[in-house]
py3Dmol code that shows the C-alpha trace and the ligand (Angstrom):
import py3Dmol

protein = """\
ATOM      1  CA  UNK A   1       3.960 159.679 -28.806  1.00  0.00           C
ATOM      2  CA  UNK A   2       3.598 159.761 -32.569  1.00  0.00           C
ATOM      3  CA  UNK A   3       5.877 156.711 -32.974  1.00  0.00           C
ATOM      4  CA  UNK A   4       3.763 154.821 -30.437  1.00  0.00           C
ATOM      5  CA  UNK A   5       0.541 155.642 -32.252  1.00  0.00           C
ATOM      6  CA  UNK A   6       2.189 154.618 -35.536  1.00  0.00           C
ATOM      7  CA  UNK A   7       3.073 151.204 -34.068  1.00  0.00           C
ATOM      8  CA  UNK A   8      -0.439 150.646 -32.729  1.00  0.00           C
ATOM      9  CA  UNK A   9      -1.906 151.728 -36.093  1.00  0.00           C
ATOM     10  CA  UNK A  10       0.461 149.313 -37.887  1.00  0.00           C
ATOM     11  CA  UNK A  11      -0.656 146.441 -35.635  1.00  0.00           C
ATOM     12  CA  UNK A  12      -4.288 147.326 -36.254  1.00  0.00           C
ATOM     13  CA  UNK A  13      -3.724 147.496 -40.029  1.00  0.00           C
ATOM     14  CA  UNK A  14      -2.119 144.033 -39.895  1.00  0.00           C
ATOM     15  CA  UNK A  15      -5.142 142.797 -37.926  1.00  0.00           C
ATOM     16  CA  UNK A  16      -7.466 144.308 -40.515  1.00  0.00           C
ATOM     17  CA  UNK A  17      -5.611 142.653 -43.379  1.00  0.00           C
ATOM     18  CA  UNK A  18      -5.979 139.299 -41.631  1.00  0.00           C
ATOM     19  CA  UNK A  19      -9.676 139.743 -40.866  1.00  0.00           C
ATOM     20  CA  UNK A  20     -10.405 141.112 -44.353  1.00  0.00           C
ATOM     21  CA  UNK A  21      -8.485 138.312 -46.044  1.00  0.00           C
ATOM     22  CA  UNK A  22     -10.406 135.690 -44.122  1.00  0.00           C
ATOM     23  CA  UNK A  23     -13.644 137.291 -45.287  1.00  0.00           C
ATOM     24  CA  UNK A  24     -12.360 137.466 -48.891  1.00  0.00           C
ATOM     25  CA  UNK A  25     -12.266 141.277 -48.850  1.00  0.00           C
ATOM     26  CA  UNK A  26      -9.681 144.029 -49.101  1.00  0.00           C
ATOM     27  CA  UNK A  27      -9.358 146.321 -46.050  1.00  0.00           C
ATOM     28  CA  UNK A  28     -11.113 149.139 -47.980  1.00  0.00           C
ATOM     29  CA  UNK A  29     -13.986 146.804 -48.877  1.00  0.00           C
ATOM     30  CA  UNK A  30     -14.152 145.704 -45.234  1.00  0.00           C
ATOM     31  CA  UNK A  31     -14.379 149.309 -44.023  1.00  0.00           C
ATOM     32  CA  UNK A  32     -16.992 150.150 -46.648  1.00  0.00           C
ATOM     33  CA  UNK A  33     -19.077 147.110 -45.703  1.00  0.00           C
ATOM     34  CA  UNK A  34     -19.006 147.788 -41.952  1.00  0.00           C
ATOM     35  CA  UNK A  35     -19.798 151.463 -42.541  1.00  0.00           C
ATOM     36  CA  UNK A  36     -22.803 150.692 -44.793  1.00  0.00           C
ATOM     37  CA  UNK A  37     -23.984 147.915 -42.428  1.00  0.00           C
ATOM     38  CA  UNK A  38     -23.915 150.382 -39.527  1.00  0.00           C
ATOM     39  CA  UNK A  39     -26.324 152.669 -41.394  1.00  0.00           C
ATOM     40  CA  UNK A  40     -29.099 150.061 -41.545  1.00  0.00           C
ATOM     41  CA  UNK A  41     -31.955 149.959 -44.039  1.00  0.00           C
ATOM     42  CA  UNK A  42     -31.763 153.618 -45.052  1.00  0.00           C
ATOM     43  CA  UNK A  43     -28.522 152.884 -46.900  1.00  0.00           C
ATOM     44  CA  UNK A  44     -25.737 155.325 -47.721  1.00  0.00           C
ATOM     45  CA  UNK A  45     -24.810 157.461 -50.687  1.00  0.00           C
ATOM     46  CA  UNK A  46     -21.512 156.677 -52.393  1.00  0.00           C
ATOM     47  CA  UNK A  47     -20.116 160.121 -51.553  1.00  0.00           C
ATOM     48  CA  UNK A  48     -20.702 159.519 -47.824  1.00  0.00           C
ATOM     49  CA  UNK A  49     -18.903 156.181 -48.072  1.00  0.00           C
ATOM     50  CA  UNK A  50     -15.932 157.847 -49.806  1.00  0.00           C
ATOM     51  CA  UNK A  51     -15.839 160.633 -47.190  1.00  0.00           C
ATOM     52  CA  UNK A  52     -15.991 158.186 -44.314  1.00  0.00           C
ATOM     53  CA  UNK A  53     -13.192 156.044 -45.744  1.00  0.00           C
ATOM     54  CA  UNK A  54     -11.080 159.072 -46.675  1.00  0.00           C
ATOM     55  CA  UNK A  55     -10.714 157.803 -50.256  1.00  0.00           C
ATOM     56  CA  UNK A  56     -11.608 159.213 -53.670  1.00  0.00           C
ATOM     57  CA  UNK A  57     -15.035 158.552 -55.155  1.00  0.00           C
ATOM     58  CA  UNK A  58     -13.597 156.223 -57.878  1.00  0.00           C
ATOM     59  CA  UNK A  59     -11.878 154.121 -55.177  1.00  0.00           C
ATOM     60  CA  UNK A  60     -15.126 153.918 -53.204  1.00  0.00           C
ATOM     61  CA  UNK A  61     -16.979 153.042 -56.438  1.00  0.00           C
ATOM     62  CA  UNK A  62     -14.589 150.123 -57.081  1.00  0.00           C
ATOM     63  CA  UNK A  63     -14.979 148.820 -53.515  1.00  0.00           C
ATOM     64  CA  UNK A  64     -18.767 149.044 -53.599  1.00  0.00           C
ATOM     65  CA  UNK A  65     -18.861 147.363 -57.033  1.00  0.00           C
ATOM     66  CA  UNK A  66     -16.821 144.457 -55.595  1.00  0.00           C
ATOM     67  CA  UNK A  67     -19.180 144.201 -52.588  1.00  0.00           C
ATOM     68  CA  UNK A  68     -22.198 144.175 -54.939  1.00  0.00           C
ATOM     69  CA  UNK A  69     -20.617 141.351 -56.978  1.00  0.00           C
ATOM     70  CA  UNK A  70     -20.081 139.378 -53.743  1.00  0.00           C
ATOM     71  CA  UNK A  71     -23.731 139.878 -52.778  1.00  0.00           C
ATOM     72  CA  UNK A  72     -22.837 141.773 -49.593  1.00  0.00           C
ATOM     73  CA  UNK A  73     -24.489 145.103 -50.520  1.00  0.00           C
ATOM     74  CA  UNK A  74     -27.095 146.184 -53.058  1.00  0.00           C
ATOM     75  CA  UNK A  75     -27.806 149.470 -54.796  1.00  0.00           C
ATOM     76  CA  UNK A  76     -31.320 150.875 -54.530  1.00  0.00           C
ATOM     77  CA  UNK A  77     -33.012 154.187 -55.398  1.00  0.00           C
ATOM     78  CA  UNK A  78     -32.460 156.583 -52.491  1.00  0.00           C
ATOM     79  CA  UNK A  79     -35.640 157.066 -50.404  1.00  0.00           C
ATOM     80  CA  UNK A  80     -35.032 160.858 -50.263  1.00  0.00           C
ATOM     81  CA  UNK A  81     -34.111 161.350 -53.922  1.00  0.00           C
ATOM     82  CA  UNK A  82     -35.217 158.766 -56.511  1.00  0.00           C
ATOM     83  CA  UNK A  83     -32.536 159.935 -58.970  1.00  0.00           C
ATOM     84  CA  UNK A  84     -29.809 159.079 -56.484  1.00  0.00           C
ATOM     85  CA  UNK A  85     -28.572 155.640 -55.481  1.00  0.00           C
ATOM     86  CA  UNK A  86     -28.356 154.318 -51.918  1.00  0.00           C
ATOM     87  CA  UNK A  87     -26.107 151.416 -50.977  1.00  0.00           C
ATOM     88  CA  UNK A  88     -27.616 148.983 -48.508  1.00  0.00           C
ATOM     89  CA  UNK A  89     -26.228 145.929 -46.753  1.00  0.00           C
ATOM     90  CA  UNK A  90     -27.719 142.506 -47.567  1.00  0.00           C
ATOM     91  CA  UNK A  91     -28.361 139.690 -45.099  1.00  0.00           C
ATOM     92  CA  UNK A  92     -25.147 138.016 -46.325  1.00  0.00           C
ATOM     93  CA  UNK A  93     -23.304 141.289 -45.663  1.00  0.00           C
ATOM     94  CA  UNK A  94     -24.783 141.481 -42.146  1.00  0.00           C
ATOM     95  CA  UNK A  95     -23.624 137.906 -41.503  1.00  0.00           C
ATOM     96  CA  UNK A  96     -20.057 138.779 -42.558  1.00  0.00           C
ATOM     97  CA  UNK A  97     -20.029 141.921 -40.358  1.00  0.00           C
ATOM     98  CA  UNK A  98     -21.308 139.927 -37.373  1.00  0.00           C
ATOM     99  CA  UNK A  99     -18.644 137.234 -37.867  1.00  0.00           C
ATOM    100  CA  UNK A 100     -15.936 139.906 -38.126  1.00  0.00           C
ATOM    101  CA  UNK A 101     -17.196 141.578 -34.951  1.00  0.00           C
ATOM    102  CA  UNK A 102     -16.839 138.303 -33.066  1.00  0.00           C
ATOM    103  CA  UNK A 103     -13.207 137.810 -34.108  1.00  0.00           C
ATOM    104  CA  UNK A 104     -10.922 139.327 -31.475  1.00  0.00           C
ATOM    105  CA  UNK A 105      -7.843 140.955 -32.979  1.00  0.00           C
ATOM    106  CA  UNK A 106      -4.378 141.184 -31.425  1.00  0.00           C
ATOM    107  CA  UNK A 107      -4.923 144.926 -30.821  1.00  0.00           C
ATOM    108  CA  UNK A 108      -8.135 144.163 -28.916  1.00  0.00           C
ATOM    109  CA  UNK A 109      -6.361 141.463 -26.918  1.00  0.00           C
ATOM    110  CA  UNK A 110      -3.670 144.021 -26.021  1.00  0.00           C
ATOM    111  CA  UNK A 111      -6.338 146.502 -24.894  1.00  0.00           C
ATOM    112  CA  UNK A 112      -7.837 143.790 -22.707  1.00  0.00           C
ATOM    113  CA  UNK A 113      -4.615 143.814 -20.671  1.00  0.00           C
ATOM    114  CA  UNK A 114      -5.405 147.366 -19.505  1.00  0.00           C
ATOM    115  CA  UNK A 115      -7.405 147.781 -16.316  1.00  0.00           C
ATOM    116  CA  UNK A 116     -11.053 148.923 -16.705  1.00  0.00           C
ATOM    117  CA  UNK A 117     -10.025 152.389 -15.448  1.00  0.00           C
ATOM    118  CA  UNK A 118      -7.186 152.578 -17.968  1.00  0.00           C
ATOM    119  CA  UNK A 119      -9.515 151.501 -20.771  1.00  0.00           C
ATOM    120  CA  UNK A 120     -11.980 154.215 -19.797  1.00  0.00           C
ATOM    121  CA  UNK A 121      -9.240 156.856 -19.656  1.00  0.00           C
ATOM    122  CA  UNK A 122      -7.974 155.776 -23.066  1.00  0.00           C
ATOM    123  CA  UNK A 123     -11.478 155.944 -24.537  1.00  0.00           C
ATOM    124  CA  UNK A 124     -11.993 159.462 -23.128  1.00  0.00           C
ATOM    125  CA  UNK A 125      -8.734 160.595 -24.709  1.00  0.00           C
ATOM    126  CA  UNK A 126      -9.623 158.977 -28.040  1.00  0.00           C
ATOM    127  CA  UNK A 127     -12.985 160.756 -28.000  1.00  0.00           C
ATOM    128  CA  UNK A 128     -11.277 164.082 -27.291  1.00  0.00           C
ATOM    129  CA  UNK A 129      -8.831 163.508 -30.129  1.00  0.00           C
ATOM    130  CA  UNK A 130     -11.523 162.435 -32.618  1.00  0.00           C
ATOM    131  CA  UNK A 131     -13.604 165.482 -31.705  1.00  0.00           C
ATOM    132  CA  UNK A 132     -10.594 167.756 -32.208  1.00  0.00           C
ATOM    133  CA  UNK A 133      -9.987 166.174 -35.639  1.00  0.00           C
ATOM    134  CA  UNK A 134     -13.648 166.645 -36.461  1.00  0.00           C
ATOM    135  CA  UNK A 135     -13.555 170.300 -35.342  1.00  0.00           C
ATOM    136  CA  UNK A 136     -10.518 170.842 -37.567  1.00  0.00           C
ATOM    137  CA  UNK A 137     -12.467 169.193 -40.432  1.00  0.00           C
ATOM    138  CA  UNK A 138      -9.637 166.673 -40.816  1.00  0.00           C
ATOM    139  CA  UNK A 139     -12.228 163.857 -40.689  1.00  0.00           C
ATOM    140  CA  UNK A 140     -15.950 163.798 -41.576  1.00  0.00           C
ATOM    141  CA  UNK A 141     -18.517 164.103 -38.728  1.00  0.00           C
ATOM    142  CA  UNK A 142     -18.559 160.971 -36.577  1.00  0.00           C
ATOM    143  CA  UNK A 143     -21.566 159.572 -34.737  1.00  0.00           C
ATOM    144  CA  UNK A 144     -20.193 160.121 -31.229  1.00  0.00           C
ATOM    145  CA  UNK A 145     -22.286 160.171 -28.053  1.00  0.00           C
ATOM    146  CA  UNK A 146     -20.675 163.501 -27.158  1.00  0.00           C
ATOM    147  CA  UNK A 147     -22.204 165.177 -30.238  1.00  0.00           C
ATOM    148  CA  UNK A 148     -25.642 163.541 -29.927  1.00  0.00           C
ATOM    149  CA  UNK A 149     -28.813 165.344 -28.846  1.00  0.00           C
ATOM    150  CA  UNK A 150     -29.681 162.390 -26.601  1.00  0.00           C
ATOM    151  CA  UNK A 151     -26.447 162.522 -24.604  1.00  0.00           C
ATOM    152  CA  UNK A 152     -26.622 163.756 -20.985  1.00  0.00           C
ATOM    153  CA  UNK A 153     -23.066 163.697 -19.552  1.00  0.00           C
ATOM    154  CA  UNK A 154     -22.667 163.030 -15.831  1.00  0.00           C
ATOM    155  CA  UNK A 155     -26.423 163.063 -15.293  1.00  0.00           C
ATOM    156  CA  UNK A 156     -26.086 160.473 -12.496  1.00  0.00           C
ATOM    157  CA  UNK A 157     -24.082 160.335  -9.292  1.00  0.00           C
ATOM    158  CA  UNK A 158     -23.331 156.653  -9.935  1.00  0.00           C
ATOM    159  CA  UNK A 159     -19.585 156.481 -10.727  1.00  0.00           C
ATOM    160  CA  UNK A 160     -20.123 153.284 -12.731  1.00  0.00           C
ATOM    161  CA  UNK A 161     -23.002 154.645 -14.807  1.00  0.00           C
ATOM    162  CA  UNK A 162     -22.643 158.448 -14.838  1.00  0.00           C
ATOM    163  CA  UNK A 163     -24.037 159.239 -18.317  1.00  0.00           C
ATOM    164  CA  UNK A 164     -27.574 159.073 -19.653  1.00  0.00           C
ATOM    165  CA  UNK A 165     -28.941 158.292 -23.115  1.00  0.00           C
ATOM    166  CA  UNK A 166     -32.297 160.051 -23.419  1.00  0.00           C
ATOM    167  CA  UNK A 167     -33.209 157.982 -26.482  1.00  0.00           C
ATOM    168  CA  UNK A 168     -33.410 154.740 -24.529  1.00  0.00           C
ATOM    169  CA  UNK A 169     -33.829 156.554 -21.180  1.00  0.00           C
ATOM    170  CA  UNK A 170     -31.022 154.624 -19.541  1.00  0.00           C
ATOM    171  CA  UNK A 171     -27.816 155.324 -17.648  1.00  0.00           C
ATOM    172  CA  UNK A 172     -24.557 154.071 -19.074  1.00  0.00           C
ATOM    173  CA  UNK A 173     -20.885 154.008 -18.145  1.00  0.00           C
ATOM    174  CA  UNK A 174     -17.935 155.876 -19.577  1.00  0.00           C
ATOM    175  CA  UNK A 175     -16.578 152.657 -21.093  1.00  0.00           C
ATOM    176  CA  UNK A 176     -19.739 152.413 -23.198  1.00  0.00           C
ATOM    177  CA  UNK A 177     -19.524 155.839 -24.818  1.00  0.00           C
ATOM    178  CA  UNK A 178     -20.193 155.212 -28.499  1.00  0.00           C
ATOM    179  CA  UNK A 179     -17.930 156.276 -31.354  1.00  0.00           C
ATOM    180  CA  UNK A 180     -20.303 155.204 -34.125  1.00  0.00           C
ATOM    181  CA  UNK A 181     -23.898 154.879 -32.930  1.00  0.00           C
ATOM    182  CA  UNK A 182     -26.594 154.037 -35.487  1.00  0.00           C
ATOM    183  CA  UNK A 183     -29.161 156.054 -33.463  1.00  0.00           C
ATOM    184  CA  UNK A 184     -26.952 159.153 -33.260  1.00  0.00           C
ATOM    185  CA  UNK A 185     -28.871 162.370 -33.868  1.00  0.00           C
ATOM    186  CA  UNK A 186     -26.648 165.474 -34.113  1.00  0.00           C
ATOM    187  CA  UNK A 187     -27.305 167.985 -31.322  1.00  0.00           C
ATOM    188  CA  UNK A 188     -27.753 171.662 -32.222  1.00  0.00           C
ATOM    189  CA  UNK A 189     -24.468 173.541 -31.794  1.00  0.00           C
ATOM    190  CA  UNK A 190     -25.248 175.292 -28.453  1.00  0.00           C
ATOM    191  CA  UNK A 191     -26.458 172.051 -26.836  1.00  0.00           C
ATOM    192  CA  UNK A 192     -23.444 170.236 -28.241  1.00  0.00           C
ATOM    193  CA  UNK A 193     -21.036 172.791 -26.788  1.00  0.00           C
ATOM    194  CA  UNK A 194     -22.781 172.712 -23.393  1.00  0.00           C
ATOM    195  CA  UNK A 195     -22.659 168.907 -23.250  1.00  0.00           C
ATOM    196  CA  UNK A 196     -19.040 168.888 -24.347  1.00  0.00           C
ATOM    197  CA  UNK A 197     -17.882 171.400 -21.742  1.00  0.00           C
ATOM    198  CA  UNK A 198     -19.592 169.342 -19.020  1.00  0.00           C
ATOM    199  CA  UNK A 199     -18.062 166.112 -20.336  1.00  0.00           C
ATOM    200  CA  UNK A 200     -14.563 167.566 -20.903  1.00  0.00           C
ATOM    201  CA  UNK A 201     -14.415 169.125 -17.422  1.00  0.00           C
ATOM    202  CA  UNK A 202     -14.481 165.666 -15.886  1.00  0.00           C
ATOM    203  CA  UNK A 203     -12.755 163.576 -18.546  1.00  0.00           C
ATOM    204  CA  UNK A 204      -8.933 163.331 -18.294  1.00  0.00           C
ATOM    205  CA  UNK A 205      -6.794 165.838 -20.126  1.00  0.00           C
ATOM    206  CA  UNK A 206      -4.615 164.523 -22.966  1.00  0.00           C
ATOM    207  CA  UNK A 207      -0.943 164.336 -21.967  1.00  0.00           C
ATOM    208  CA  UNK A 208       1.246 167.259 -23.027  1.00  0.00           C
ATOM    209  CA  UNK A 209       4.309 167.129 -25.342  1.00  0.00           C
ATOM    210  CA  UNK A 210       7.103 164.889 -24.125  1.00  0.00           C
ATOM    211  CA  UNK A 211       4.746 162.614 -22.174  1.00  0.00           C
TER     212      UNK A 211
END
"""
ligand_1 = """\
8
SF4
S -28.491 157.665 -29.172
Fe -26.483 156.644 -29.420
S -25.047 158.347 -29.715
Fe -26.922 159.212 -28.852
S -26.518 159.250 -26.628
Fe -27.655 157.364 -27.096
S -26.026 155.829 -27.363
Fe -25.035 157.831 -27.531
"""
view = py3Dmol.view(width=600, height=400)
view.addModel(protein, "pdb")
view.setStyle({"model": 0}, {"cartoon": {"style": "trace"}})
view.addModel(ligand_1, "xyz")
view.setStyle({"model": 1}, {"stick": {}})
view.zoomTo()
view.show()
């Protein structure tokens, strides 16, 4: 399984290089830009950018400096702490992120060949794996539906739209579970565990060794 994931990751990295190159960015700059853009007007501290990217603070500093020079992000005093700096996306940065989002990569085209049910199963397994990585503190906290205070798993009998987002008061389907939602609000631990056990009971189990 590991070799398979390595191949998919390699294809996705190649995709990212292509998309980043077209936008005149390095892959790290591209990740930093999309991360900051996803945080909206509040902006992000440099340390959070470095944590999210899994790089050192000097590497994140270099990437942000390049994005500032290109006019894609700006540095402003942080609203919570005037001594600190927040990094915020500019309109030009938003335009680049939107254009990148519209470009379909070869990995996405490959995923499109899966049936809707297979795509949903894959997403459930990815969510389980990301959560396990998060629990092990191997990655920083992610803004997943399954850890959000607004998430109500399997609140509806409708097989197409079983989940509910209390923030927008609407049902949504398993294929639309978010991995990085701008409106994510972390649930308190007991509520998070309760929601997870309800979700995990009905989501598919990851395949065992040798699968
Ligand atoms: S606010 Fe976002 S993360 Fe939270 S349940 Fe709704 S869609 Fe999911």
